[in-house]
N, C-alpha and C positions, 0 to 999 in steps of 0.2 A: 276212409275218407282225409283228405289232407288234415295234418295238423295247422290249426288257425292261431295266429296270437294275437289274444285279445287283452286290451288295455285294461289290467286291473290292479288294485293296490297290493304291492309288495310288501314284506314285513320287514321292518326296521332292527334295529339292534335289539332292543327290549323285548318286543314281542317275538323275534327268533328264538334269542337265548332262553326266554321261558320254555316254548315250545322243546327243545332239547336239554334244557338245564332240568325240567322236572323229571326228564328218562335219567340223567346220569346221576343226579342228586338225591334221587330215590334212593339210591345204593346206601345213603349215608344211614340209612333205618336198620340196614342189617350186616353191613360189612363189617363195623366195627367189632360185631359180636365174634365171626369169623377170624377177624385178626387176633383177637386176645386169645382165641380157644388154640390158633395154631401157634402164637409167636409171644403169648404172655406180655410182659409189661415191655419188650420190642415192638408192638404192635406200631405204634405210632410211627415208628423209625419205618416200618416196613411200608406203611399207607403211605408216608412221604417220599419212597421210593416208586410207588405208583404214579405218583403225580410227576414224578420225573419221567417216566415214561410216555404219559401224555404230554409232555413238554415236547419229547422227541417226534411223537406222532402229528401233533401239529403243525410240524414242518412237512411231514410226508403227505398229509391230506392236503393242507394249502397249494400244494404246487400240483398235484394231481387235479383237484376239483375244480381249482383256478384256471385249469387249463383246459379242461372237460367240465364245464359248468352245467350238468345233467343229473336230474335225480336219479338215485340207483346206487351211489357209493361204490362198494368195491366190485359189484356186478359191472356196473356201467364202465368204470376204469379198465378192468380185464377186457370187457367186450370191444374196447375201441383200442385196445393196445394189443391183443394177442388172439388166441383162437378161441370159438365160441364153446368149446367143452371146460377152458378153465374159467371163463367167467361164470358158466354154468354152475361150477363147482363152488363158486364164491356165492352166487345166488341161493344154492340150496341151504349152504352153513348160513347164511342171513336169515333166510327162511326159519331154521332150527332155533336160530337165536331169536327170533322174535315168539316161537313157541316157549321157549324156556323162559323169556322174559314175562310173557301174558303169565305164566303159570306160578312163577317165584315172586309177582307182584300180586296179583289174586290172593294166593296163599298167606304172604306177608301182611296183605290189609286183613283179613279175616282173622289173624292172630292179634294183630294190634286190638282190633275191635272185641273180640273176644277177651281178651286180658284185662280190657277197660270194665265191660258189662261183669265180668267175674268178681271186679272189686266193687262194683256198684250195688248189682242185685240183690247181694244178701243183704244190704242195708233196708231193701223195700219188702222183704217177705219173699225173695225169688232165690234163696240158695240152693234148693234141690234142682232146680233148673240149672244153676250155674254150674252146679258140679258134674253135670251131664252135657255141657256145650262141648265137650272135647269130641264129642261123636257126631258132632254137627259138622266140624271144619271142612271135611273133603266134600260134601253136598253144599254148601255155602258156596266154596269156590266153584263147583261146577256153575251153579246158579248164577254166579257174577261172570263166567265166562261166556253162560248164555245168554243173560241178559245185554253184554255188550255186542255179542254177536247179532242180536235181533235189533240194536239201537243201529249198527253200523248197516245192516240191509234196509232198514228203513228209512235211511239219508243222513242220519244224525252223524255229522263227523267231528273231531276236536275243534273247537274254536281257539285261535290265538288269543283272543281277550279273555277267555274262561281259563285257559292255561296259565296265561299272567297271571290271573289272580291266585290260581292254587300255587304259582311259584313263590309269588312274594308271602303268601301265607307260609309255605313250607321254609323259605328263609328266614322268616320274623320267627317261627316256631324253634328253627334249629339254633337262632341267635339266641333267643330266650333261655333255651336248654342250656348251652354252654355258660352263659352268665349266670343262671341260678345254681348249677353245678361248680362253677369258681368260687361263687361266695359259700357254698357249703363244704366246700374241700377247705378252704381256709380257717372254718370253724371245728372242722369234726380231727383234723391230725391226719396223721400218716399211717395209723396202724393198720388198714386195709392195704395200703400200698406196699407196705413191708410184708404182708402175707402174701400177695400178690408175686412180689419178688422172689420168695422163695420158693411158690408155686412154679414160677418160671424154670427154675433149675431142674423141677421134675420132668417138664416139657423138653429142656434140651437134652436131658440124658436121655429120654425115651428117644427120640430122633436122632441121636447118635452127636451131638455137640451144637453149636452156635451156626456155623454156616448150613448145615443140612437144615436146621430148624428155618431158617430166614429164608432158605430156598423155596421149601415147602407153604410157608406162610406167604410169601411173594407171588407164587404161583396160584392159591386160594383166593387171596385178595384181589387177584386182577379182576375179579367181577366188580370191583369199585371202580372200574373205567367204562362199564358198560352203558352206552349211550351216547357215548362219544361219537360214535360214527351216525347218529340219529340226524345231525345238521346236514350230513352230506346228503341225505336221502330226501331232503327238500329245499335244496338249494336253489332251485327254479323259482322259488317262492319268495327269496330272500332278493332285497335291495342291493346295488352292485355294492361289494366291499364290504359286506355284512359278516358274511360268511367266516371270514378270519378272525373277526371279534367274535363270533360264537365259538370258536376254538380256544379262543383267549380266556372268555369269560367261563366256559367249563372248567378249563385247567386252573383257574383261580379257586374256582369254588370247590373242587376235589382238593386241592392242596391246601386249601385253609381248614374246611369244615371236617373231612376224614380224620385226618390225625388228630385234632382237637377233642374232637368226640370220642375216638377212642383212648385218650391219654385221662380225658374226666370219667370216662365209666371205667376205668383200671384203676383210679384213687377213688371210687365210691363202692364198688361191688366186687365182691371176691369172686376169684376165678371159676368155684363150682357154682356160684349165683349165674353166672355168665352164660355159662354151658347149659344149664337148664332152662337160661331164657333168651338163648341164641335167636330163637325168629321174632322177639319183641323186647329184645335188650333196651331200646332206649324208653319204652315204657316201664321196665321194670326201675330204670335209674330214675325217672321222671317220680314216680309214685313216691321214690324213696328220698327225694331231695324237694320236691315241691306238692306232694299230696294229691289228692285227687284233681284239683285245678289244673297244674302242670300235665298230668296224667293224661287228662280229657283233651288237652290242647293237642298232646302228642299224638295222642290216637286217633283224633278226629284228622291232623293234617297227614297222620301216616296213611290213612285209608283213603283220602282224597288223592292225595301225588300218587299212590300206587295204583288204585283205579283208573288215574290218567294213563299210567303206562301201559295199563292193558288196552284202553282204547287207542292209544298211541301205537301198539303192537298189530290190532286189527287194522287200520289205518294203513300203515306202513307195509305189514305182507300182502295188503290188496293191490297196491299201486304196484309194487315188486312184482308179484305173481302176473300180474295183469302184464305187465311189460316183458316178462320172461316168455309168457304164454304167445303175445304178439310177435316176439321175436323166434318163435318156434324150439324154445325149449322146455314149455310146458304144453299139455294138453290145449287145442284151440278152444275147446268148451269152456275153459275156465276165463279168456275173455270177455265172454257175453256177460252182459248186464240186466239189472232190473228194471223196469221202469223208472226208478228213482236212482239209475246210473251206479248202484251198488253191483258188487258181484257175490252173486249168490254162493255159487259153488264153491268160489277161493274162500269166504268166509267160514261155511259150515265144514269145507276139508279142515280148515285150520281148528275151528273150532273142537273138531275130532280128533286130530293132532293133540292139541292141549288136553284134552281129557286122558288120552289114553296113557300120556307120559306122565301126568299127575297119578292115575292109579298104577303105574308100574313103580314110581319111585315112592309111592305110599306118601307123597306129600313132602319128603323128609328134604328138609331145605339145603344140606350139604352135597347130596345126590342131585338135586336140581340145578344149584350153583355149579357143580362139577360137568353136568351135560352142557349147561351156558356158558360156561367158561369156555370148554372146548370149541363150540360152535362160532363163540365171540372171537377169540384169539385165532381163532382159522381166520375169520374175515379179516382183523386187522391184518395177519401175515400174509394173506393173500393182496392185500391193499398195498403193503408194503413192496410185494414182490412186483404187481403190479407198476410201482413206480419205477422200479429197476428195468422194469422190460418197456416200459414207455420211453425212459433216457435211450434205450438202444434201438429199437424198433420206430419210434416216432421222434427222433433227435430233433428234426426240423419244426416240431409242433411249436406253435406261438405260446408262450409260458411268460405270465406276469411275474412269476416266483418261481426259483429253484433250490430246492431244499439241498443243505451239504450233504454229502454223499454219507459221510462217516455217521451223521443221526440217522437216514435211512437203515445202513446196515446195525446199528446199535437198537435201532426200535426193533427192527427184525428179528434179531436174537433174542432180545427181550422176550417177545411173545410165542417164540419158539420154545423158550425154555420155562413159560409158563405152561405151554401144551404138555410139555414132558414132566413138568411136576405134578399138573393135576391128575395124569394118568397114573403117576406112582402115590400119590395121594390115596385115590381108590381105584382100581383096575375096573370096576363095574360102571364107571363114569366113561371109559371108552367104550364099554360095553352098550349101553344104553345110547350113547351117541349112533355108534356105527349101526345100531338096529333100524335106527331111522335114516340115517344118511346114505346106505347101501343101497337099499330099494329105491330111495328117492333118486340116485344118481343112474340107478337102471331105467327107471322110467325117464329120466331127461335123456341119457345118452340113446334111448331106443327112438326118441322122438329127433332128436338132432341128427341120428345117422339112418333116419327112417330110409332114405332112398337106397342104402346099402341092404335093408331088411326087405325093402319090397324087391329089390332085385332078386334076394336069396329064397323068398316067400311067394313069387307072383306065381311061378308054376303050381304051388299048392291051391293059392288062392283061386286059379282058372278051374282047378279039378273040381271047387265046391262049389261052382256055378252061383245063384242067386247071392249064397251065403260070404262066399268069397268076394262079389261084387260089393257086398254091405262094408266089409271090413278094409276094403281098398279105399271106397268111399268115405268112410267115417275116421279110418285112422292113418290115412295116406292123403291128408290135405295139402301140407306143403310144396308136396311135388308139384302142384298146379299153380301156385303161387308165381309171382314174378317179383325179380329184383332189380334195381334200377341203379346204374353206377356211372357216374360222372367222372369222365377220362380225359387227359390233357394231351397226353403222349402216348404213341403205341408202344415205347418200352415197358409200359406197365402192366399191358394186357394179358400177358402172360401168368403173372404172378395173382392179378386180379380176379382170372378165370379159376384158377390153382385155390386160391381162399376158398370162393364160394364153392367150389365143388366139394371142397374138404369141410367146409362149415355149414354150408346151407343144404335145405332139403328140396328148395326151388329147381326146378328144371329149365324154368325161362327166365331170360337175363336180358336185360335191354342196355346197350351202351349208349351213354348220353356225351355227346361233344358240345360245349358251349363256343360261342363266339367269341374270337379276340377282336374287338372293336379297333384296338390301338396298332394290330399288327397284320392287315387284312392279306397280305402275301401269307405270310406264314400261316395263316388261319386254313386258308385254301390248301395247301400242301399238307396240312396236320389231317384236315377231313379226308382228303384223300387217301391218306396213308391207311387210314383207319379202314376205310371202305374198303380198301384193295385187301388189307390183311385178312379181316375177318372170314373171307370164303376159303381161304387158305386152313386158318384154325378148325374151320368146321369140316373141311376133308381131311384132315390129319387124324381126326378120329383121337384125338388125346383127350376131348370132352365129349363123348358121344351123346351123352344123356341129356346136357346142355341145348337148349333152344336159343340161339344168340341172335339180338336183331340188333339194330343202329337207329339211333335219331337223334338229329341235329337241331339246336335251337339259338334261333338270333337274340342270345342273349348273353351278354358277359359273366362269367361264374361269379356265384355269391348269394347272399342271401334272396333277392328279388328271382334268380334265376329259379332257385331251388323252391319257392312259395310258388312260383308259377306253373312249375313242372309238376308239383305236387298236387297242385288244384285241378290243372287241367287232365293229370289222371286217375284223379281221387285215389291217390295213394297214401299211407301214413309214412311220415318222414323217415322210420326206423326202418324202412323198406330201402331206403336211398343210401347210396355208401359212397364216400369220397377218401381223397387221400389227405394228407395232413393241412390244417391251414398255419401257412407261413407267416413271419414276422412282416412280409412284403405284400400281405393281404390288408385292406382298410377296414376288414369288420372280422368280428371275433367267432370263435365255434359256437358260444351261445344263439348267435343271431340266427343259425340255421336250421333252429327247430328240432333238433333231435336227433339229426342225421349220425350214420356210423362212419368211424373213420377207420379204414383197413390198409391203410399205407402209411 
């Protein structure tokens, strides 16, 4: 079916910031502990440098997403600027980052809740049960993951208003935490800070000095920017001009809260205590400085905001996997929905991935953080690479904003350094990541290049009789699909067909030419050129598997022509390919409903 643009209320700055802010600021609940473990008293400085990386990536994301304002983040950025395999790699990494986000968030939510219950249950006579609660952590995490899977399948999605309520509770809780901690520090003196400074010398000595320590800490703490990409994944739901504001607001939040929380934590808790409470360090500090009341507030806030991140992961992966399925990067059955338009196969596949990585890492936060950080930094790096490719291959594309080139390069080097650092911290991080990434890419490439597989396996399938026919029918669907390309001049035809031949499984191609109402003579000439050159292309045999057809529509190229064509042919807009939108066009890319730019 064609994509229809229905009028609906879009998110303003407050609600949009709340949706992505819950994701990125939930990291404040655990990243300060990781920073302290790796950097000791240098933790606030490390987290401030992380905020600096966000400042650079603000410009990278703003340029690409404002030029291509469509949901999908790095996947869509690369899909519209380079080849499909590159985009698929970004999509797989994004899915893996969603997996790790869901698991880390659910695990940390349970740790905070259980810490609170361990303090309270002995007071009401359930001390024995409290002592055995550690055995329930993994089962409860699995139950939370399953519960949210059922909710999403039932049609329950995250509401921006609910997200806003959780977000403002989270901001209020973190603010109260910092204020109470500051008052406590003023009364308690500096004995703990002095002890932690001494312990930091041991960390420096163990890591080989100051700079190696800061490098490893910087790499591990890049987990603190997780969620920054989330705004790009729902940009179509935001009002014009809001996206850049969400990036600014997230950067400010990370710049303020993460270093401050790390600073007060190191002033209050000895490093050995921070290491022991790394999964729920804010709860430990809250109990120390504010007793049960502040502990309860932090525990409830942590549980809510982290469970919200689990729900966001399910909804986010559902949309991304559906888009990749429609684009021919994932199996077609994944795009089939239930009666409530949820993606059952996607959701349960995602749940299974989450449970498997939880059991494989035994719920260890540092291992999960390493797997996540590799995935997330891979996505961020690919986004920066996509920015550079977009400048080269789509240099005529209309851009409301252009990032300074030096910012893009420094941002890319920062995230690549973080990738190297996380592998250096623990090589198992790369092992866990590759155990999921490699099979996923094999699956994706087998679908993208199914045309070549079909050619190599066709003789085998024929010899299998009915069984071979079944496999051809079920697993080589894309070859029977059709893509539509809007072409203005014949000079681009060869490149267009070469792109489709190399990137699409579809055998059927329709070349579409629009009327040029202001230049009737030129219009007739161009239409005739295309009609005359197509027979030569067919006879040349350069693209023997492509069934090429031609269609002319008597409308000028633009949103009206795209929507008319999509409606008349009952085709989704992601099967329609175009060239870049130039400054001379009086419409934006966002007006075209998600078509793909291939030139």
